[in-house]
Residue frames relative to the residue before (quaternion, step in Angstrom):
aa qw qx qy qz dx dy dz
X 1.0000 0.0000 0.0000 0.0000 0.00 0.00 0.00
X 0.5192 -0.6235 0.4945 0.3117 3.55 -1.09 0.80
X 0.3411 -0.7668 0.5068 0.1971 3.57 -0.54 1.15
X 0.6858 0.4752 -0.2864 0.4710 3.54 1.20 -0.48
X 0.3879 0.7541 -0.4702 0.2446 3.60 1.24 0.02
X 0.6748 0.4928 -0.3023 0.4587 3.59 0.87 -0.92
X 0.6313 0.5352 -0.3261 0.4568 3.56 1.03 -0.71
X 0.6556 0.5131 -0.3046 0.4628 3.53 1.00 -0.90
X 0.6609 0.4889 -0.3044 0.4812 3.59 0.98 -0.84
X 0.6658 0.4980 -0.3104 0.4609 3.62 0.87 -0.88
X 0.6481 0.5083 -0.3167 0.4704 3.59 1.01 -0.80
X 0.6411 0.5143 -0.3221 0.4698 3.58 0.96 -0.74
X 0.6496 0.5263 -0.3058 0.4556 3.57 0.93 -0.86
X 0.6633 0.5143 -0.2975 0.4550 3.57 0.87 -1.01
X 0.7002 0.4813 -0.2921 0.4391 3.56 0.80 -1.05
X 0.6811 0.4837 -0.2879 0.4682 3.59 0.83 -0.98
X 0.7012 0.4766 -0.2920 0.4427 3.63 0.76 -0.88
X 0.6299 0.5054 -0.3490 0.4754 3.60 1.09 -0.62
X 0.6684 0.4808 -0.3051 0.4785 3.59 0.94 -0.84
X 0.6441 0.5082 -0.3277 0.4685 3.61 1.06 -0.63
X 0.6150 0.5226 -0.3447 0.4795 3.59 1.10 -0.69
X 0.6404 0.5059 -0.3390 0.4680 3.64 0.96 -0.78
X 0.6380 0.5115 -0.3488 0.4579 3.63 1.00 -0.78
X 0.6669 0.4949 -0.3049 0.4662 3.60 0.90 -0.85
X 0.6296 0.5295 -0.3300 0.4629 3.57 1.03 -0.70
X 0.6537 0.5049 -0.3047 0.4742 3.59 1.03 -0.77
X 0.6212 0.5198 -0.3393 0.4783 3.57 1.17 -0.69
X 0.6575 0.4999 -0.3010 0.4766 3.57 0.97 -0.79
X 0.6240 0.5364 -0.3347 0.4592 3.58 1.08 -0.78
X 0.6293 0.5302 -0.3291 0.4633 3.59 1.05 -0.71
X 0.6639 0.4976 -0.2982 0.4720 3.54 1.04 -0.73
X 0.6534 0.5223 -0.3049 0.4554 3.50 1.07 -0.81
X 0.6325 0.5391 -0.3268 0.4501 3.55 1.06 -0.79
X 0.6417 0.5192 -0.3107 0.4713 3.54 1.09 -0.84
X 0.6680 0.4970 -0.3058 0.4618 3.55 0.93 -0.87
X 0.6451 0.5155 -0.3334 0.4551 3.65 0.93 -0.74
X 0.7359 0.4382 -0.2440 0.4549 3.56 0.91 -0.86
X 0.7988 0.3444 -0.1528 0.4690 3.58 0.95 -0.94
X 0.7765 0.2563 -0.1368 0.5591 3.59 1.14 -0.47
X 0.0699 0.8418 -0.5326 0.0520 3.65 0.67 0.96
X 0.6525 0.5325 -0.3172 0.4359 3.59 1.19 -0.52
X 0.6617 0.4788 -0.3178 0.4817 3.57 1.23 -0.26
X 0.5993 -0.4892 0.4574 0.4386 3.64 -1.25 0.20
X 0.6293 -0.5895 0.3545 0.3618 3.58 -1.04 0.79
X 0.7012 0.4750 -0.2876 0.4472 3.56 0.78 -0.97
X 0.6309 0.5361 -0.3322 0.4519 3.57 1.03 -0.76
X 0.6734 0.4930 -0.2865 0.4706 3.59 0.98 -0.92
X 0.6276 0.5346 -0.3234 0.4645 3.55 1.13 -0.77
X 0.6775 0.4734 -0.3035 0.4741 3.64 0.88 -0.88
X 0.6659 0.5018 -0.3324 0.4408 3.65 0.83 -0.80
X 0.7028 0.4251 -0.2780 0.4981 3.61 0.97 -0.68
X 0.6425 0.5151 -0.3423 0.4525 3.60 1.12 -0.35
X 0.7786 0.1829 -0.0783 0.5952 3.59 1.20 -0.64
X 0.0240 0.8389 -0.5432 0.0243 3.61 0.68 1.04
X 0.6115 0.5764 -0.3537 0.4108 3.62 1.02 -0.63
X 0.6825 0.4600 -0.2853 0.4910 3.59 1.20 -0.55
X 0.7952 0.3436 -0.1940 0.4604 3.57 0.65 -1.09
X 0.5057 0.5699 -0.4719 0.4437 3.60 1.18 0.36
X 0.6864 0.4503 -0.2803 0.4976 3.63 1.26 -0.27
X 0.7908 0.1754 -0.0612 0.5832 3.56 0.96 -1.04
X 0.5572 -0.6086 0.4369 0.3580 3.58 -1.13 0.58
X 0.5529 -0.6198 0.4604 0.3132 3.55 -1.23 0.64
X 0.1175 0.7302 -0.6727 0.0209 3.52 -1.21 0.68
X 0.6581 -0.5856 0.3294 0.3399 3.51 -1.16 0.81
X 0.6486 0.5440 -0.3133 0.4304 3.55 0.99 -0.89
X 0.6804 0.4697 -0.2774 0.4893 3.56 1.00 -0.90
X 0.6026 0.5454 -0.3548 0.4621 3.59 1.14 -0.61
X 0.6737 0.4742 -0.3120 0.4733 3.61 0.84 -0.87
X 0.6422 0.5282 -0.3310 0.4461 3.59 0.99 -0.78
X 0.6439 0.5283 -0.3013 0.4642 3.56 0.97 -0.91
X 0.6678 0.5059 -0.2901 0.4625 3.53 0.95 -0.95
X 0.6497 0.5117 -0.3108 0.4684 3.60 1.02 -0.84
X 0.6544 0.5025 -0.3225 0.4639 3.62 0.93 -0.82
X 0.6250 0.5263 -0.3400 0.4655 3.59 1.03 -0.74
X 0.6654 0.4887 -0.3041 0.4754 3.58 0.91 -0.86
X 0.6531 0.5063 -0.3224 0.4618 3.59 0.99 -0.75
X 0.6402 0.5148 -0.3310 0.4642 3.61 0.97 -0.70
X 0.6225 0.5353 -0.3380 0.4601 3.57 1.05 -0.76
X 0.6511 0.5078 -0.3066 0.4736 3.56 0.95 -0.93
X 0.6759 0.5097 -0.3023 0.4382 3.61 0.83 -0.96
X 0.6401 0.5435 -0.3159 0.4416 3.53 1.05 -0.86
X 0.6958 0.4455 -0.2673 0.4959 3.57 0.97 -0.85
X 0.6103 0.5750 -0.3401 0.4256 3.57 1.12 -0.73
X 0.5825 0.5922 -0.3591 0.4255 3.59 1.07 -0.71
X 0.7003 0.4469 -0.2597 0.4923 3.58 0.88 -1.02
X 0.6369 0.5081 -0.3385 0.4708 3.60 1.01 -0.67
X 0.6118 0.5503 -0.3418 0.4538 3.57 1.04 -0.73
X 0.6662 0.4875 -0.3006 0.4776 3.60 0.92 -0.87
X 0.6347 0.5353 -0.3311 0.4484 3.56 0.98 -0.86
X 0.6973 0.4641 -0.2869 0.4648 3.64 0.82 -0.99
X 0.6451 0.5167 -0.3325 0.4543 3.60 0.91 -0.73
X 0.6459 0.5124 -0.3198 0.4669 3.56 1.05 -0.80
X 0.6308 0.5291 -0.3313 0.4609 3.55 0.97 -0.82
X 0.6620 0.5047 -0.3103 0.4590 3.59 0.93 -0.81
X 0.6664 0.4921 -0.3040 0.4704 3.61 0.90 -0.87
X 0.6344 0.5301 -0.3251 0.4593 3.55 1.03 -0.78
X 0.6670 0.4951 -0.3175 0.4574 3.57 0.98 -0.80
X 0.6168 0.5274 -0.3559 0.4634 3.62 1.08 -0.53
X 0.6808 0.4657 -0.3038 0.4769 3.58 0.92 -0.84
X 0.6444 0.5252 -0.3301 0.4471 3.61 1.00 -0.73
X 0.5258 0.6048 -0.4346 0.4110 3.64 1.10 -0.32
X 0.6616 0.4769 -0.2885 0.5016 3.56 0.99 -0.92
X 0.6470 0.5443 -0.3247 0.4240 3.56 0.87 -0.92
X 0.6791 0.4926 -0.2964 0.4565 3.58 0.86 -0.97
X 0.6465 0.5095 -0.3375 0.4567 3.63 0.98 -0.76
X 0.6491 0.5034 -0.3264 0.4677 3.61 1.00 -0.68
X 0.6664 0.5049 -0.2988 0.4600 3.55 0.95 -0.92
X 0.6265 0.5757 -0.3184 0.4180 3.57 1.08 -0.76
X 0.7525 0.3514 -0.2129 0.5147 3.61 1.12 -0.60
X 0.2707 0.7940 -0.5019 0.2106 3.55 1.25 0.40
X 0.8170 0.2505 -0.1936 0.4819 3.61 -0.84 0.98
X 0.6396 0.5209 -0.3256 0.4621 3.57 1.23 -0.13
X 0.4475 -0.6562 0.5260 0.3039 3.58 -1.14 0.58
X 0.0267 0.7945 -0.6037 0.0602 3.56 -0.82 1.05
X 0.5251 -0.6602 0.4375 0.3114 3.58 -1.03 0.72
X 0.6624 -0.5022 0.3542 0.4284 3.66 -1.17 0.33
X 0.5984 0.5793 -0.3928 0.3899 3.64 1.00 -0.60
X 0.6103 0.5534 -0.3547 0.4422 3.58 1.10 -0.65
X 0.6989 0.4625 -0.2698 0.4742 3.57 0.90 -0.91
X 0.5891 0.5353 -0.3754 0.4748 3.56 1.15 -0.46
X 0.6420 0.5154 -0.3197 0.4691 3.58 1.02 -0.81
X 0.6423 0.5030 -0.3222 0.4802 3.60 1.00 -0.83
X 0.6561 0.5139 -0.3193 0.4511 3.62 0.88 -0.81
X 0.6712 0.4777 -0.2980 0.4822 3.56 0.97 -0.79
X 0.6213 0.5110 -0.3506 0.4795 3.66 1.04 -0.61
X 0.6452 0.5120 -0.3185 0.4692 3.55 1.00 -0.87
X 0.6325 0.5542 -0.3101 0.4434 3.54 1.02 -0.87
X 0.6550 0.4911 -0.3111 0.4827 3.61 1.02 -0.80
X 0.6504 0.5044 -0.3305 0.4619 3.59 0.97 -0.77
X 0.6464 0.5069 -0.3148 0.4755 3.61 1.02 -0.87
X 0.6619 0.4804 -0.3353 0.4676 3.59 0.91 -0.74
X 0.5961 0.5412 -0.3811 0.4544 3.65 1.03 -0.53
X 0.6285 0.5360 -0.3360 0.4526 3.59 1.04 -0.79
X 0.6604 0.5110 -0.3045 0.4583 3.55 0.96 -0.86
X 0.6450 0.5235 -0.3168 0.4579 3.55 0.97 -0.86
X 0.6613 0.4914 -0.3029 0.4790 3.59 0.92 -0.92
X 0.6548 0.5232 -0.3207 0.4413 3.59 0.97 -0.88
X 0.6263 0.5484 -0.3370 0.4399 3.55 1.01 -0.70
X 0.6799 0.4983 -0.2576 0.4723 3.51 1.15 -0.87
X 0.8171 0.2789 -0.1093 0.4926 3.63 0.77 -1.07
X 0.3249 0.7741 -0.4953 0.2233 3.61 1.23 0.16
X 0.6756 0.4998 -0.2863 0.4603 3.55 0.96 -0.93
X 0.6056 0.5345 -0.3522 0.4728 3.59 1.14 -0.60
X 0.6593 0.5130 -0.3108 0.4534 3.55 0.91 -0.87
X 0.6571 0.5168 -0.3071 0.4548 3.54 0.97 -0.90
X 0.6649 0.4893 -0.2978 0.4794 3.62 0.99 -0.81
X 0.6270 0.5373 -0.3450 0.4463 3.57 1.05 -0.74
X 0.6867 0.4719 -0.2901 0.4707 3.60 0.81 -0.98
X 0.6863 0.4935 -0.3071 0.4372 3.58 0.85 -0.89
X 0.6899 0.4756 -0.2862 0.4647 3.60 0.90 -0.94
X 0.6311 0.5250 -0.3391 0.4595 3.60 1.00 -0.70
X 0.6518 0.5070 -0.3114 0.4703 3.57 0.96 -0.85
X 0.6515 0.5061 -0.3282 0.4601 3.62 0.95 -0.86
X 0.7362 0.4335 -0.2712 0.4434 3.58 0.67 -1.02
X 0.5764 0.5577 -0.3850 0.4566 3.66 1.14 -0.49
X 0.6747 0.4758 -0.2922 0.4827 3.56 0.92 -0.90
X 0.6390 0.5275 -0.3336 0.4496 3.60 1.02 -0.73
X 0.6905 0.4594 -0.2924 0.4760 3.59 0.89 -0.90
X 0.6107 0.5448 -0.3437 0.4605 3.58 1.08 -0.67
X 0.6358 0.5286 -0.3180 0.4639 3.57 1.08 -0.80
X 0.6631 0.4905 -0.3080 0.4742 3.54 0.93 -0.86
X 0.6402 0.5358 -0.3251 0.4442 3.58 0.95 -0.82
X 0.7263 0.4435 -0.2462 0.4639 3.53 0.83 -1.00
X 0.6697 0.5097 -0.3141 0.4394 3.56 1.04 -0.77
X 0.7547 0.3974 -0.2034 0.4807 3.55 0.91 -0.93
X 0.3023 -0.7742 0.4983 0.2470 3.57 1.22 -0.59
X 0.5565 -0.5753 0.4874 0.3490 3.53 -1.39 0.15
X 0.4299 0.6648 -0.4867 0.3693 3.54 0.31 1.31
X 0.5868 -0.5904 0.4091 0.3737 3.60 -1.16 0.47
X 0.5012 -0.6298 0.5038 0.3136 3.54 -1.18 0.62
X 0.5067 -0.6565 0.4483 0.3336 3.64 -0.80 0.88
X 0.5090 -0.6814 0.4461 0.2784 3.50 -1.05 0.78
X 0.4732 -0.6555 0.5032 0.3053 3.54 -1.21 0.58
X 0.7805 0.2155 -0.1012 0.5780 3.57 1.10 -0.73
X 0.1785 -0.7872 0.5861 0.0704 3.57 -0.73 1.04
X 0.7583 0.3977 -0.2676 0.4419 3.53 -1.04 0.77
X 0.6777 0.3908 -0.2796 0.5566 3.54 1.32 0.09
X 0.6358 -0.5447 0.3685 0.4040 3.63 -1.09 0.55
X 0.4288 -0.6979 0.5219 0.2382 3.54 -1.02 0.85
X 0.1037 -0.8352 0.5390 0.0342 3.59 -0.39 1.19
X 0.3930 0.7250 -0.4786 0.3013 3.60 1.25 0.21
X 0.5649 -0.6479 0.3759 0.3460 3.67 -0.83 0.85
X 0.7895 0.2144 -0.1121 0.5641 3.64 0.95 -0.81
X 0.5069 -0.6922 0.3979 0.3250 3.60 1.14 0.53
X 0.7833 -0.3583 0.1672 0.4797 3.56 0.89 0.91
X 0.6027 0.5749 -0.3616 0.4190 3.61 1.23 -0.15
X 0.3579 0.7649 -0.4763 0.2448 3.63 1.25 0.06
X 0.6802 0.4994 -0.2911 0.4508 3.58 0.87 -0.97
X 0.6585 0.5086 -0.3096 0.4604 3.59 0.90 -0.95
X 0.6586 0.5074 -0.3127 0.4594 3.59 0.88 -0.94
X 0.6555 0.5120 -0.3188 0.4544 3.62 0.93 -0.85
X 0.7006 0.4691 -0.3024 0.4447 3.60 0.72 -0.95
X 0.6616 0.4836 -0.3264 0.4710 3.64 0.90 -0.79
X 0.6692 0.4639 -0.3251 0.4809 3.65 0.83 -0.84
X 0.6564 0.5098 -0.3356 0.4433 3.65 0.82 -0.80
X 0.6332 0.5255 -0.3230 0.4674 3.60 0.96 -0.78
X 0.6824 0.4689 -0.2924 0.4785 3.62 0.83 -0.97
X 0.6615 0.5142 -0.3187 0.4432 3.59 0.93 -0.87
X 0.6531 0.5233 -0.3024 0.4563 3.57 0.96 -0.84
X 0.6426 0.5195 -0.3142 0.4675 3.54 1.02 -0.85
X 0.6782 0.4982 -0.2842 0.4595 3.55 0.87 -1.01
X 0.6760 0.4809 -0.3056 0.4673 3.60 0.92 -0.85
X 0.6446 0.5185 -0.3159 0.4646 3.61 0.99 -0.74
X 0.6637 0.4915 -0.3131 0.4690 3.57 0.92 -0.82
X 0.6110 0.5484 -0.3326 0.4639 3.59 1.10 -0.82
X 0.6581 0.4967 -0.3167 0.4690 3.58 0.92 -0.90
X 0.6714 0.4983 -0.3136 0.4501 3.62 0.83 -0.93
X 0.7007 0.4756 -0.2887 0.4466 3.61 0.74 -0.93
X 0.6499 0.5063 -0.3240 0.4651 3.59 1.00 -0.85
X 0.6831 0.4869 -0.2960 0.4568 3.60 0.82 -0.99
X 0.6540 0.5236 -0.3281 0.4364 3.62 1.01 -0.74
X 0.5575 0.6080 -0.4009 0.3986 3.61 1.17 -0.38
X 0.5303 0.6119 -0.4182 0.4117 3.63 1.15 -0.31
X 0.6743 0.4739 -0.2740 0.4956 3.54 0.93 -0.95
X 0.6556 0.5226 -0.3238 0.4385 3.58 0.91 -0.87
X 0.6740 0.4980 -0.2933 0.4601 3.55 0.99 -0.90
X 0.6279 0.5394 -0.3455 0.4421 3.60 1.13 -0.58
X 0.6920 0.4702 -0.2787 0.4716 3.62 1.20 -0.47
X 0.5193 0.6860 -0.4114 0.3006 3.63 1.13 -0.44
X 0.6192 0.5462 -0.4081 0.3894 3.72 0.79 -0.63
X 0.5850 0.6088 -0.3851 0.3726 3.58 1.04 -0.62
X 0.6281 0.5602 -0.3391 0.4204 3.62 1.03 -0.75
X 0.6837 0.4503 -0.2822 0.5001 3.56 1.05 -0.78
X 0.6377 0.5263 -0.3419 0.4467 3.63 1.00 -0.65
X 0.6364 0.5306 -0.3437 0.4420 3.58 1.01 -0.59
X 0.6876 0.4706 -0.2899 0.4709 3.60 1.19 -0.43
X 0.4273 0.6990 -0.4743 0.3223 3.61 1.26 0.10
X 0.5137 -0.6687 0.4500 0.2939 3.60 -0.94 0.90
X 0.6195 -0.5555 0.3910 0.3932 3.58 -1.17 0.45
X 0.6084 0.5541 -0.3598 0.4398 3.62 1.09 -0.53
X 0.7094 0.4373 -0.2554 0.4902 3.60 1.07 -0.74
X 0.5546 0.6480 -0.3973 0.3387 3.56 1.10 -0.66
X 0.0559 0.7980 -0.5918 0.0992 3.59 -0.99 0.99
X 0.7128 -0.4549 0.3115 0.4334 3.55 -1.27 0.10
X 0.6213 0.5412 -0.3692 0.4300 3.61 1.07 -0.59
X 0.6363 0.5103 -0.3415 0.4669 3.57 1.08 -0.65
X 0.6230 0.5221 -0.3414 0.4718 3.55 1.06 -0.73
X 0.6526 0.5030 -0.3228 0.4658 3.60 0.93 -0.76
X 0.6168 0.5529 -0.3290 0.4535 3.51 1.06 -0.79
X 0.6804 0.4844 -0.2791 0.4739 3.59 0.92 -0.97
X 0.6248 0.5318 -0.3347 0.4635 3.61 1.02 -0.78
X 0.6636 0.5064 -0.3099 0.4551 3.58 0.97 -0.83
X 0.6654 0.5158 -0.3195 0.4349 3.56 0.96 -0.86
X 0.7498 0.3825 -0.2114 0.4968 3.60 0.93 -0.96
X 0.6661 0.5205 -0.3103 0.4349 3.61 1.12 -0.41
X 0.7688 0.3116 -0.1634 0.5340 3.60 1.18 -0.41
X 0.3321 -0.7430 0.5496 0.1883 3.55 -1.02 0.84
X 0.0584 -0.7957 0.6029 -0.0039 3.57 -0.39 1.16
X 0.4078 0.6824 -0.5205 0.3116 3.55 -0.35 1.29
X 0.5191 -0.5708 0.5106 0.3795 3.52 -1.31 0.12
X 0.0950 -0.7983 0.5945 0.0141 3.51 -1.20 0.61
X 0.4314 -0.6724 0.5361 0.2729 3.51 -1.33 0.28
X 0.7759 -0.2963 0.1287 0.5419 3.56 0.16 1.38
X 0.6251 -0.5771 0.3060 0.4272 3.58 1.13 0.69
X 0.4344 0.6721 -0.4771 0.3633 3.60 1.25 0.27
X 0.7862 -0.0219 0.0399 0.6163 3.60 1.08 -0.67
X 0.3323 -0.7063 0.5943 0.1939 3.50 -1.23 0.64
X 0.3702 -0.7240 0.5380 0.2219 3.59 -0.88 0.95
X 0.1155 0.7819 -0.5925 0.1557 3.53 -0.19 1.35
X 0.6980 -0.4538 0.3280 0.4464 3.55 -1.27 0.04
X 0.6226 0.5503 -0.3442 0.4370 3.55 1.04 -0.73
X 0.6606 0.4953 -0.2998 0.4778 3.56 0.99 -0.89
X 0.6381 0.5251 -0.3357 0.4521 3.58 0.97 -0.82
X 0.6717 0.4760 -0.3004 0.4817 3.62 0.91 -0.82
X 0.6243 0.5328 -0.3373 0.4612 3.60 1.04 -0.67
X 0.6734 0.4711 -0.2980 0.4856 3.58 0.94 -0.87
X 0.6270 0.5359 -0.3417 0.4505 3.59 1.05 -0.70
X 0.6605 0.4950 -0.3002 0.4781 3.55 0.98 -0.90
X 0.6386 0.5260 -0.3365 0.4498 3.58 0.95 -0.76
X 0.6616 0.5065 -0.3180 0.4523 3.56 0.92 -0.90
X 0.7351 0.4232 -0.2369 0.4737 3.62 0.91 -0.89
């Protein structure tokens, strides 16, 4: 087992959650700036909640309990949205580590003469790792599909807001009084630009990490092609046939396989 696997997962979680917290803070800062400028007669938190959830409080009157509940649900949704991508990243790292166990054992015996029984054992170990990938894919395929679809939707949405509003301050609600907004009206522009860049980076990270599962499943073939003619046997041929005849990768409900080509296509689309 990869001894650094837990460190890689923890590092990914810390980085993504810190960046997500900053995004959520900027979103709240945008709401606070609007409340300070447009609702000075209301308590700050009340004005912030009303402008953050206008679709709710335009129908029902504001009350503090409902405001806290709405804010909590919004924070929980933000966490769940980022946790989905983190879950895919950590699962991909685990599957890659299992496949690389076989790869490292094959590379370690490169150039040595080994009996067919060794290659049969390697093929069976590879088959177990490939079967694990398929089992995991059957379970989390819907999660992967939702992750890619939601990321694409919100990236397009944030890009639309950024291009439509531009990098400029939001016009003031009250003219002739001192501007008390923290960033003098640039809160919305900063939030949309940062959110767009963060979503692109997170989506590319998910795509590249998940595509490593397919890449790792193909790596044994390179070592097997370098086996000498004296060592070559029917078990090696079966091993190669299995590697090239089966697609070992994560997918989105079988609608698409997450491979390096898809990851690069998604990256180019985002940029």
